[in-house]
Residue, then its C-alpha position, 0 to 999 in steps of 0.5 A: x478464494x474469490x478475488x475483491x478488485x475495485x475500480x474509479x475511473x470515471x471515464x466510462x469506456x474505460x472503467x466498463x472495458x477494465x471491468x470485463x478484462x478483470x471479470x473471471x469466475x475467480x474475481x468481483x469487480x466492482x466498478x464505480x465512476x467518482x469517490x463519492x460512489x466509493x465514499x459509499x462502499x467505503x466498508x468495502x474490503x478488496x484485495x485490489x484497487x486500481x484508482x484514477x487520480x483526476x476524478x470530478x468530485x475529488x482528489x483520486x489520492x484521497x482514495x488511496x490515502x484511505x485504501x492504503x490506512x485502512x486496508x491491506x488492499x494493493x493499489x495501482x493508480x491509474x492515471x494520465x498525468x505523468x510529472x515526478x511530482x505525481x509519481x511520487x505524491x501517489x507511492x507516498x500516498x501508498x500506490x503499489x504500482x502508478x501507470x500512466x495512460x494510456x496502458x496496453x491492457x495486457x501490461x495493466x493485466x500482468x501488474x494485476x496478476x503481479x499484485x495478487x499473486x505477491x498477495x497470495x503469498x503474503x497470506x501465506x506467510x510472509x508475514x510470519x504472522x504480523x499484521x494490520x487488523x480493520x481498526x488499523x492497529x498493528x498485531x503481533x503473531x500471538x495477537x498483541x495489538x501494539x500502541x504505535x503513532x501514525x508516523x511509525x504506523x505509516x512506516x511499518x505499513x510501507x515495509x510490510x506491503x513489500x515483504x523481503x524487499x529493501x525500501x529505500x532510504x528516501x522513501x521511507x523518509x518521505x513516508x514518515x515526513x522527515x524533510x531533506x537536509x544534512x541530518x535527515x539521515x541520521x533522524x531516519x535511523x534515530x526514528x527506526x531505532x525508537x521504533x525498534x524499541x517500541x515493538x520489542x519493549x511491547x512484545x519481548x521479541x525482536x522487531x521485524x525490522x532489518x537494516x539493508x546496508x546503503x539501500x533502506x530497511x526491510x520487513x524480515x519475512x520469517x521469524 
């Protein structure tokens, strides 16, 4: 199956180099220079995106957030910014991998291969039938639309990006906007309890959320 790859990078030389390196008979690469060009292609669906966050007309974080909210696109942020705050913001907005320029081409290509391989596994059943439709609604394996709040949906999208892998509590807390306090751990547990109840009440089946002791939560890959 043809894989569609998006590049949003204002550096023309780097953009063309990446497009050339990633192009193959099995891949269609779209290379854009800024957020405005991305907005013109906003209806397109991509399997993987490589996004610079220092764009001339908008923050690349906005591009990442839109991709994450509207599709299961795998996302690599490729940026010259290397502060912890930038990395945290990148992952909070939905990046799968944050890489700092200059990055060896071999490392970037390996990251692309890894994410595309993960995408193939998910399509082959790792999500056990759970999925998001093009409107951004969570669907059960039977195709039932599940009514969730924005925060609940953000939580599920993060788990579903890494099926079977434990997502740490601190990251999930940031995803749903729980501030770090003495009570933040309890607040997260209560949030997950309510989310499980919402899914189970609406679908009459067990919610695909498992607790990983001393780590966080994971999406249960199999029913």
